[in-house]
C-alpha positions in Angstrom: -24.2 28.5 36.5 -27.5 27.8 34.9 -30.9 29.2 35.8 -32.3 27.9 39.1 -35.2 25.5 39.0 -38.6 26.7 40.2 -38.2 24.7 43.4 -34.8 26.1 44.2 -35.9 29.7 43.4 -39.0 29.4 45.7 -36.9 28.1 48.5 -34.4 30.9 48.2 -37.3 33.4 48.3 -38.9 31.7 51.3 -35.6 31.6 53.2 -35.2 35.3 52.6 -38.7 36.0 53.8 -38.0 34.0 57.0 -34.4 35.2 57.6 -33.2 37.0 60.7 -35.9 35.6 62.9 -38.8 36.6 60.8 -39.9 33.0 60.2 -41.1 32.2 63.7 -42.4 35.7 64.4 -44.4 36.1 61.2 -45.1 32.6 60.0 -44.9 30.4 63.1 -44.6 26.7 62.6 -46.4 26.7 59.3 -43.3 28.0 57.4 -42.0 24.4 56.9 -45.4 23.2 55.6 -45.6 26.2 53.3 -42.3 25.2 51.8 -43.1 21.6 51.3 -46.7 22.0 50.2 -45.9 24.6 47.5 -43.1 22.7 45.8 -45.4 20.4 43.7 -47.4 23.4 42.5 -44.4 25.0 40.9 -45.2 23.7 37.4 -45.0 25.3 34.0 -42.3 26.9 32.0 -42.6 30.3 33.8 -42.2 30.8 37.5 -45.7 31.5 38.8 -46.7 34.6 40.7 -46.5 33.7 44.4 -48.1 35.6 47.3 -47.0 35.0 50.8 -49.8 35.9 53.3 -49.6 36.2 57.0 -51.6 37.9 59.8 -50.5 41.2 61.4 -51.8 40.3 64.9 -52.5 37.1 66.7 -51.0 33.7 66.2 -48.5 33.7 63.2 -49.0 31.5 60.2 -48.3 31.5 56.5 -50.6 30.8 53.6 -49.5 30.8 50.0 -51.3 31.7 46.7 -49.8 30.4 43.4 -51.1 32.0 40.2 -50.4 30.9 36.6 -50.5 33.3 33.7 -50.2 30.4 31.3 -50.1 26.6 31.3 -49.3 23.7 28.9 -51.7 21.0 28.1 -51.0 18.0 30.3 -49.8 20.0 33.2 -50.4 18.1 36.4 -49.6 18.7 40.1 -48.4 15.7 42.2 -50.0 16.7 45.5 -53.0 15.3 47.3 -54.2 18.8 48.2 -54.4 19.9 44.6 -57.7 18.1 44.1 -59.1 17.4 40.7 -57.3 19.9 38.4 -56.2 18.2 35.2 -59.1 19.4 33.0 -58.7 22.9 34.4 -55.1 23.1 33.2 -56.0 21.6 29.8 -58.8 24.1 29.3 -56.7 27.0 30.6 -53.8 26.1 28.2 -56.1 26.8 25.2 -57.9 29.8 26.6 -54.7 31.4 27.8 -53.5 31.5 24.2 -56.4 33.8 23.4 -56.2 36.1 26.5 -53.0 37.2 28.0 -54.6 39.0 31.0 -56.3 36.1 32.7 -54.9 33.7 35.3 -55.8 30.7 37.5 -54.2 29.1 40.5 -54.5 27.8 44.0 -54.5 29.1 47.6 -52.8 26.8 50.1 -53.8 27.0 53.7 -50.9 25.7 55.8 -52.0 26.9 59.2 -52.8 23.3 60.4 -50.8 20.1 60.1 -53.5 18.5 58.0 -53.7 20.7 54.9 -57.2 21.1 53.3 -57.8 20.8 49.6 -56.4 23.9 48.0 -58.9 26.6 47.0 -59.1 27.4 43.3 -58.6 30.9 42.0 -59.7 32.2 38.6 -59.3 35.8 37.2 -61.3 36.3 34.0 -61.2 40.1 34.4 -63.5 41.5 31.7 -63.9 38.2 29.9 -67.1 37.3 31.6 -67.9 34.7 29.0 -65.1 32.5 30.5 -66.8 32.3 33.9 -69.3 29.5 33.1 -66.8 27.3 31.1 -64.3 27.5 34.0 -66.9 26.6 36.7 -68.1 23.7 34.6 -64.6 22.4 33.9 -63.7 22.3 37.7 -67.0 20.6 38.5 -68.8 23.6 40.1 -71.3 24.7 37.4 -73.7 26.3 39.9 -71.0 28.8 41.0 -71.2 30.5 37.6 -74.7 31.7 38.3 -73.7 33.2 41.6 -70.8 35.2 40.1 -72.8 36.3 37.0 -75.9 37.3 39.0 -73.8 39.5 41.3 -71.8 40.9 38.4 -75.0 42.1 36.8 -76.1 43.8 40.1 -72.8 45.6 40.8 -73.0 49.4 40.4 -70.9 51.5 38.1 -67.3 51.5 39.2 -67.5 48.2 41.1 -66.8 45.6 38.4 -66.1 42.0 39.4 -62.8 40.6 38.2 -62.0 37.3 39.9 -63.2 34.7 42.3 -62.1 31.8 44.6 -63.7 28.5 45.4 -63.1 26.7 48.7 -63.5 23.1 47.6 -64.2 20.4 50.1 -66.2 22.8 52.4 -69.9 22.0 52.0 -72.0 25.1 51.8 -68.9 27.3 51.6 -69.4 30.8 49.9 -68.0 31.8 46.6 -65.4 34.6 47.2 -66.0 37.3 44.6 -63.6 40.2 44.0 -63.2 43.2 41.9 -61.0 46.3 41.4 -62.6 49.6 42.5 -62.6 52.3 39.8 -60.4 55.3 40.7 -63.5 57.6 40.8 -65.3 55.3 43.2 -62.2 55.0 45.4 -62.0 58.8 45.6 -65.7 59.1 46.4 -65.5 56.6 49.2 -62.4 58.2 50.6 -64.1 61.6 50.7 -67.5 60.4 52.1 -68.0 57.2 54.1 -71.7 57.5 53.3 -71.0 56.9 49.6 -70.7 53.2 50.5 -74.3 52.9 51.8 -76.2 52.9 48.5 -73.6 50.6 47.0 -74.0 48.0 49.7 -77.8 48.4 49.8 -78.2 48.0 46.1 -76.5 44.6 46.0 -78.0 43.3 49.2 -75.0 43.6 51.6 -76.3 44.8 55.0 -73.6 43.7 57.5 -72.1 47.2 58.0 -72.3 50.0 60.5 -71.0 53.6 60.8 -67.7 52.6 62.4 -67.0 50.2 59.5 -67.8 52.8 56.9 -65.4 55.2 58.6 -62.6 52.7 58.6 -63.1 51.6 55.0 -63.1 55.3 53.9 -60.0 56.1 55.9 -58.1 53.1 54.3 -59.2 54.1 50.8 -57.9 57.6 51.5 -54.5 56.2 52.6 -54.1 53.8 49.7 -51.6 54.8 47.1 -52.5 52.1 44.7 -55.4 50.0 43.7 -58.1 48.9 46.1 -59.9 45.6 45.4 -63.1 44.6 47.2 -64.4 41.2 48.3 -67.8 39.7 49.1 -68.9 36.2 49.9 -71.8 34.7 47.9 -73.6 31.7 49.4 -75.3 28.9 47.4 -78.7 30.5 47.7 -77.4 33.7 46.2 -77.3 35.8 49.3 -74.3 37.8 50.4 -72.5 36.8 53.6 -71.7 39.0 56.5 -68.0 39.6 55.5 -66.6 42.5 53.5 -62.9 42.9 52.8 -60.6 45.2 50.9 -57.0 44.8 49.7 -55.2 48.1 50.1 -52.2 48.3 47.8 -49.1 50.3 48.8 -48.3 51.4 45.2 -44.7 50.3 45.6 -43.0 49.6 42.3 -39.6 48.4 43.4 -38.2 46.8 46.6 -35.8 49.6 47.3 -38.8 51.9 47.7 -40.3 49.8 50.5 -38.6 51.5 53.5 -39.6 55.0 52.3 -43.2 54.0 52.0 -43.3 52.4 55.4 -41.4 55.1 57.2 -43.3 58.2 56.0 -45.5 57.2 53.0 -48.6 55.3 52.2 -47.3 52.1 53.9 -46.9 54.0 57.2 -50.3 55.6 56.9 -52.1 52.3 56.2 -50.2 50.4 58.9 -50.7 53.2 61.4 -54.5 53.0 60.9 -54.6 49.2 61.3 -52.4 49.3 64.4 -54.5 52.1 66.0 -57.6 50.0 65.4 -56.0 46.9 66.9 -56.0 45.0 63.6 -52.2 44.9 63.5 -49.3 45.1 66.0 -45.7 46.1 65.4 -44.8 42.9 63.5 -45.3 44.8 60.3 -42.1 46.6 60.9 -40.3 43.3 60.9 -42.2 42.1 57.9 -41.0 44.9 55.6 -37.4 43.8 56.3 -38.1 40.8 54.0 -38.1 43.2 51.0 -35.4 41.9 48.7 -34.1 42.2 45.1 -31.0 40.3 43.9 -29.7 38.9 40.7 -27.2 36.2 39.9 -25.1 35.9 36.8 -26.1 32.8 34.8 -25.4 31.2 31.5 -28.5 31.1 29.2 -29.5 28.1 27.1 -27.9 29.7 24.0 -24.6 30.2 25.9 -24.9 33.9 26.4 -24.6 35.7 29.7 -27.8 36.5 31.6 -29.1 37.1 35.1 -31.5 35.3 37.4 -33.5 37.8 39.4 -35.3 37.4 42.8 -37.8 39.8 44.2 -39.9 40.0 47.4 -41.8 43.0 48.5 -45.0 43.8 50.5 -47.8 44.3 48.0 -51.0 45.0 50.0 -52.7 44.8 53.3 -56.1 43.0 53.7 -58.6 44.5 56.0 -61.7 42.3 56.7 -64.9 43.1 58.5 -67.4 40.6 59.8 -70.8 42.0 60.9 -69.2 45.4 60.7 -66.4 44.5 63.1 -62.8 44.8 61.9 -60.8 41.5 62.2 -57.0 41.0 62.2 -55.4 42.4 59.1 -53.0 40.4 56.9 -50.0 41.4 54.8 -49.3 40.0 51.4 -45.8 39.8 49.9 -45.2 39.2 46.1 -42.4 36.7 45.6 -41.1 36.3 42.1 -38.2 34.9 40.2 -37.3 35.2 36.5 -34.5 35.0 33.9 -33.3 38.3 32.6 -31.5 38.2 29.2 
């Protein structure tokens, strides 16, 4: 057999994630919408990075983020929820040739029957000179100032790396994100009070002692990277939401059970469950971890393999006005040809 198409590969991955009753329990009725809505976004020569996102308490639903590490000029998505994106792909096709560590993409919210316009994601990492051209090419030039102004205010060890725009929502904030330096992560884990001067220096005041303790405890439990998120409103002020993505540090799907039985996964989920931000559904969610390969014939006639992978990648904890909200779990779903 030949390599699977992007569409077929995605459907295999989603079927695995939803198998054995996990679909209704974890994703609710939105799993069908997530399947259909994502198919037009599977463009390009390489299978994109796909993140399946669902809550760990409350009503189940599934949102999907699709990220592209490269694009070809002329790439287009045949979907009404893609919004105006042609110039973005054409621009990214050229810039991506110069930088192999950037990506762009979309976040699809499939919770409701009527899907909103997909949010746009861009990760310039340290290439801050790309922020303004990207914002201009997607028709949101004013967003560049919001990102760049905050980037200039961020303290040492808190660099910004990527951002998301919720198009079609008037007055919506710019979601700005960065990866916490290891030294800062350790300092926050050892002392909740270390967060106070960080927050105060950038104008974030929607915190309290309980939130600081929870953030610190999660950073202490994290085995991998922690990234942080703020909302920046059109007037430049920071919103009342702070979030962190706490990565499990799992390299391979076969290591998932060990992590969630007695390792960092268990520690992180134990904290979230104790605080009421998760229930026991995370134990079902980890059963979706999956790694398989199929023998295929490559284009040159040689034997190869087509590999599928799903594994839980991080948990998102989110505070609003210092109050912890329901946590979410993110699974990385990927497919690729192995020669």
